Every structure is written in C-alpha cells, then in structure tokens.
C-alpha positions in Angstrom: 69.1 94.9 84.5 72.2 96.1 86.5 71.7 97.8 89.8 73.7 100.8 90.7 75.9 100.1 93.8 75.7 102.5 96.7 78.2 105.3 96.8 80.9 104.5 99.4 82.6 106.5 102.1 85.9 105.7 103.9 87.4 107.4 107.0 91.0 108.0 107.6 91.1 108.6 111.4 94.4 109.7 113.0 94.8 109.9 116.7 97.8 111.4 118.4 99.2 109.4 121.3 100.4 111.0 124.6 104.0 110.6 123.1 103.0 112.5 120.0 102.9 109.5 117.7 100.0 109.3 115.1 98.0 106.2 114.9 95.6 105.2 112.1 92.3 103.6 113.1 91.8 100.3 111.3 89.6 97.3 112.1 88.9 93.7 111.2 85.8 91.6 111.2 85.9 89.0 114.0 83.6 86.9 111.9 85.9 87.1 108.9 89.5 86.8 110.2 90.8 86.1 106.7 90.1 89.7 105.7 92.9 92.1 106.0 92.8 95.3 108.1 90.3 97.8 106.8 89.5 101.4 107.2 86.1 102.3 108.6 83.5 103.0 105.9 80.7 101.6 103.8 77.7 102.5 101.6 75.7 105.7 101.6 72.0 104.9 102.1 69.3 106.6 100.1 68.5 110.1 101.5 71.7 110.2 103.6 74.5 112.6 103.0 78.1 111.3 102.6 79.1 113.0 105.8 76.1 111.4 107.7 77.0 108.0 106.2 80.6 108.4 107.3 79.6 109.1 111.0 77.2 106.2 111.0 79.7 103.8 109.5 82.4 104.9 112.0 80.0 104.5 114.9 78.9 101.0 113.7 82.5 99.7 113.1 84.2 101.4 116.1 81.4 100.8 118.6 79.1 103.6 119.5 80.2 103.5 123.1 83.9 103.9 122.3 83.8 106.9 119.9 85.9 109.9 121.0 85.1 113.4 119.7 85.8 113.4 116.0 86.2 116.3 113.7 85.9 116.2 109.9 89.1 117.9 108.7 88.7 117.6 105.0 87.3 115.5 102.2 89.7 113.6 100.0 87.7 113.1 96.9 
C-alpha cells in the first residue's frame, strides 16, 4: 500500500534593503551542509490550511525570534 505524501508549501520571501535592492530568503541545514540553498517550506499537516502551514514552516526555518512582519501577497499555484 502506498501512502500519500503530504501536500507541500514553499515561500518566496523578498526583502527590500535600505539601498532598494531585493533579497530572496533562502536557508541551509547546518546538520546537512551538502544540501544546496533552499526556500523555506515543507509539508501541510492534517487539519492545517496551506497558509497556516506556510507560516509555521517559515517560523521553524527562519527562527521564531527573528521573523519580521510578513504579508502574503499572492499564491503561485
């Protein structure tokens, strides 16, 4: 029997610097340095909306204490 994988969410987070340049938020896993840079994201848990999953994943991967105010601009798919 094959299990259905969890739906996935991914965040494209742009931040404008003081000089007007846009920066894309990416991360790596310190425990897996061989992995390339990744966008924040992950699986949607049972009973969770995709938007709630997105905020949870961003908080987990960016560090809850380091999150600026974020606004969902649009969904890409």
